N, C-alpha and C positions, 0 to 999 in steps of 0.2 A: 270727721268734719267738726268745725268749730262754730261757735255762735257768730251772729252777724258781725259783731264788732272786731272779730279777730280775722287774721289773714291765714290762708293755707296755701301750700305750694301746689297749685292746680296746673296740670298740663292738659290742655283742652283741644278737642278736635270736633269739627262739625261744619255746617254750612251757615254762614253768617247773615244777619239781618241788615236791612237798610232802612232809610228814612221813608216816610209816607204817612198817610192818615192812619194806616195800620202798620205794625212792625213788618218790615220786608226782609226776606232772605237775600243775601248777596250771592254773587257768583261763587260756584264751588271752588274751594281752594283759597279764596281771598280772606285774610284774617279780619275778623270783626271784633267788637268790644261788647262785653257784657258787664253791666254795673248794677248794683242792687243796694237797697236800703229800706227804710220803713215804708216808703211810698210804692214799693214794688220793684220790678226789674226793667232795665233800660238797655236798649241795644243800638248798635250802629254798625253798618257794613264797612268794608275796607275803604270805600271812597266817600263815605258820609261824614259831614262835619257836625251833625247834630245827633243827639241821642233821642230815640223814640221809645215810648213806653210799650212794653210787651202787653198786648191786650188781655185783660182779665187775669193778669198775674198778680196775686196778692203779695204782701210783704213776706219774704222768706223767713222761716223760723231758724234755719241754719243755712250755711252757705250753699247756694244752688250749684249744680254741676252741669256745665255745657258738654255735650257729646256730639258725635257725628250725626247731623240731621236732627238735632233736638236739644232739649233742655229738661233736666230733672229738677224738681223743686219741691221742698216740703213747706206747706203753708202754715200759717200760725195756728190753724185749727188742727194741725197734726196730720193732715192728709198728704199723700204723695201724688204729685201731678207731673205730667210730661207734655211739653209743647213740641210742635214740628212745623216745618214749612208746609203750607196748604197747597199752593199751586206754583211754586217757584218764586213767588213774590211776597205773599202774606203768610202769617203764622196763625196756627190754631191750636187749641187744647186737644191733644190726642187722647189722653186717658187720665182718669182720676182713680187712684187705688185706695179703697177704704181699708183701714187697719183698725184693730181693736183698741189700741192705745196710741197716744201721740208718738210720732216718730222722733227719736232723739239723735240718730246718726244715719248718714246716707253716703253711699259710694256708688259709682256707675262706671261701667267699662267704656273706654273712649270711643269704641265703635258703635255705641248706642244700643247694643243688643241686650244688655243686662243692667239691672240696678239691684242693690242690696240695701235693705233698710232694717234698722234696729228699733224695736218698740217693746216696751215692757221688758220681759225676759225672753224675747224671741227675736229671730232673724227671719226675714222673708226675702226670697230671691224672685225678682219680678222680670218678666221678659219685655221686649220692646212694645208689645201691645197692651201692657198693663196687667197681664195675667200673672197671678202668683203661682210660680212653678213648684216651689218647695219652701217649706217652713221648718226651721231648726229651733228646737227647744234649748234654752240656756241651762243645761245641767251637765255634770260630769258623767263619766261612764258608769259609775256606780249609782247615779242619781241620788247622791248624798248631799250635794251642794247645788244650789241654783243661783242665778244672777243674771245681770244684764251685760250685753256687749257695749262697751263704752267708746271704742274707736274702730272705724272701718276705713280700709284703704283699698283702692283698685291697684292691682299689680299686672298691668297689661303685658309686660315682658314675660310673665309666667302664666298668662291666661288664667288668672285667679283673683279672688278677693281675700283680704286679711281681716280678721276680727279678733279683738282683744277682749278677754273675759276676766277681769280682775278678781271677781268673787270666786271663780273656779280655779284661778291660778293657771289658766290655759290661754294659748292663742290657737286660732283655727285658720287654716288656709283652705278655701273652698274653690275647687278646680272648675274651670269653664272649658277645659280641654276634653273633647269627646274621646280622645285616645289616652286619657289619664290612667295610670296603673291602679289596680285595685288597692283598697285601703284595708289594713289589718290593725284594728284597735286592740289594746291590751298587750299582754306578754306573749310573744311568738318566738320560738327558738329558731325555726327555719321555715319561712313561708313557702320555699320551693318544695318542701316535703309535704305540703298540704296541711301543715299545722295552722290552727286558727281559722276563723271564719272571715272571709273577705266580704267587703261591701264595695259597690261600684265607686271608682275614683271620680268619674264625671258627675259633677254637682254634689260630690261628697265632701265632707269636712275632715281634713287631716289635722289631728290634734297635736299640739306641742306643750307638754307640761313645763311651765316656766317657774312654778312655785309662787309663793306669796311672801312679801308684797311684789306685785308685778310692776315693771316700768310703766310710767304714764307715756305711752307712745305718742309721738308728735311729728315724726319725720319718716317719710318714705319717698323714694325716687325710682323711676323705672330703670335708671341706668345702673343700679346696684342691687345685689340680692340680699340686702339687709335693711332693717329698720332700727330706729333709735328712739329712746324716751328717757325721761328722768326717773331716778329712784334715789331719793334723798339728795345728796350732793354729787351724785354720779350720773353721767350720761351713759346709759347702758345700750350696747349694740347687740342685736339678736340677728343671727344669720338664718335665712329662711330654709336653706337646704339642710343644714345640720340640726336646725330647730333648738338651738341653745345660744347662750350669751357668748360672744367672742371678744368683747372688750367692755371695760368699765372705766370711764374717763372721769377723773375727779375735776369737775367744773361747777362749783357752787353757783346756784342761781341761773344756770344755763337755760336756754329756750330752744329746744330742738325744732319746734314748729316754725321758728324764724330762720333756721339754718339753710345753707345752700351748698351744693356741690360745685366744684370748679374742675372742669375736665383737664386732662393732660394737654400741655402745650409748651413748646420750646424747652425751657429748663425743667419743667415739671413732668416727670415720667409717670406719675400715678394720679389718680383722682384725689383731690383734696376735699375735706369736709370743713366748712367754715361755720363755726358754732358761736352765736352771740350769747353773752352772759353779762348783764348789766351794761357798763360802759366799755366792755372788752369784747373782742372777737378772737376766739381760739382756733387755730388752723391745725388740722390733723392730717397726717398721711394715712389713707385708708388701707394701704397694703400692710403696714406694720402697726398702725394705731399708735403712732408717736406724735407728740406735739411739735410742730415745726415752727410756729411763731405765735405771738400774742400781740394784737393791735389794740390801742386804747383810743377811744373817740370822746368828744366833749359832752356826750349825753348817752342815755340808755339806747342801745341798739335794738330796734323793734323788729326789723326784717332785713334779710339779706337776699340778694339775687346775684347770679354770677354767670359769666360766659368764660370762654378760654382766655379772653383778653382783658376783661373788666369785671370788677366787683362793685356792686352798688349797696349802700347801707342807708336805711331809713333810721334817722337818729332824732331822739327827742320824745315829746309826748304824742300820744295817738292822734289828738285832734289838730296838731300843728307841727309836724316833724320836718326835718331838713334832710336833704339828700346829699350824701358824700359818695365819691367815686375813687377807686384805686385801679390804676392801669399797669400794664407790664412795663411801660417806659420808666415809671418811677414806682417800684414795687413797695416802697415804704412811705410814700407821700400821699396821704389822703387829701383830696380836693373837695372843697365845699362847692356844690352846684349853685349857680347864681340865683338872684332874687326871683327869677321867673319860676323857680321850682321850690319855693318856700311854702310853709303851712300845708304840708302834705299829710295824707292819712292812709295811703295805700300804695303798694309798689308791686309791679309784675314785669319781669324781663320778657322781651319779645322773643319769639321762637326763631332760632337760626340766624338772628341778626344781632349786632352789638347795640341794641336799642332797649329802652325801658319805658314802660307805661306807668305814669304816676297819677294819682287822684288828689286833686287839691281839696283842702278842707271845705266843709259844706258851704261856707259863705263865699268861696271863690268861684263856684259854679263852673268848673271845667276839669277836663282830663287833658293830660299833656303826654306827647310822645317825645322822648329826649334821645339824643345820640350819646355816644360814650363820653363825650366832653361836656354834656349837660345842655347843649343847644336845643331849643324847642323846634321840633320838626313838624308837628301837627298839634292842633287843638280840637277838642270836642266840647261844645258848649253844653251845659247842664241847665235845664229849666230852673228858674228861680223857685226857691221854696222846696226843692227836692234834696233831701239829705241822703247822701250815699255813704255806704259803709265799706264796700268791697268792689273789686274790679278783677276781670279775667279776660284773657285773649280767647276769642271764639269766632271762627274756628282756625285750625291750622291743618292744611291738607298733608 
């Protein structure tokens, strides 16, 4: 997870809140909005036109994670907290998890059952009640090196978490699958012959030695079995099954955290990876890892979101960017969205629909839902004086 001012590619599930004197949860399956900033967290159910402050929610130190039936948040004091619907309408603080050092990274499973937090040189796996189920020490197998986990991802398609340990030169995949195969650390000639000592796969960490320096991982998506991060001028792709690098793409200045996948459709037979780098967007075929196209826009590309029919690009400076769209009807003609979507600071594609949610800069006091052509479909008003840094859909059934 990244700091407040940065965007991440969240795919969120849960029960959404609605307006009222206290934050209210919307009907199950109705998409809601979560927005956050220095003033705390704000929510709106699918039918609400105003944002309501989540009660007793402090300013998040890192991006909060909405999940099914709740919200995980790291407060500025470093503690981990979780909110849940209280009675079908109101929200309450469900748990507060004390840790020995400030939390610097957070991931949570979309079903709300697990959260993984990094603090100091440790990881703790926390269940939905806030109980610490297991703690992992940040050391290699020989206990010769120690360090901190810097990046955490939830991998729901694999029922696992991913953790990157640059000081160890390792990545770990922690399984949440009760039927996970046993783990064999170290050199084993043939585990079927009983060689080596097995440890349980469930809630165990499968290590992948990636060497040093490690990529600075910034991209993960549930639709693909790989992650990506920068190492020097290369975007390095690591496959989770084979536990090694499968591609090194030379793209100086690229930002994997702002990248997007475009699913197959019509003339596209494979998933494409759209990777921003400065004023350019580089498009790669993920089956062969070849560059298909390069697009140039009039400013730095901060964030991309994509569906099978449309690509959205947030272009410019963080506090006042402009939205551009690219559709299948004109595959090389980027269109600048009208003045109604100027001065933007955040972008999030809607689940399962060709729509996008955008956050106006702090002085504009509103969130907008746009269609593929840039027309404003809905507005959410933001209380004056509330500075917002990020936004996410919450929930999607």
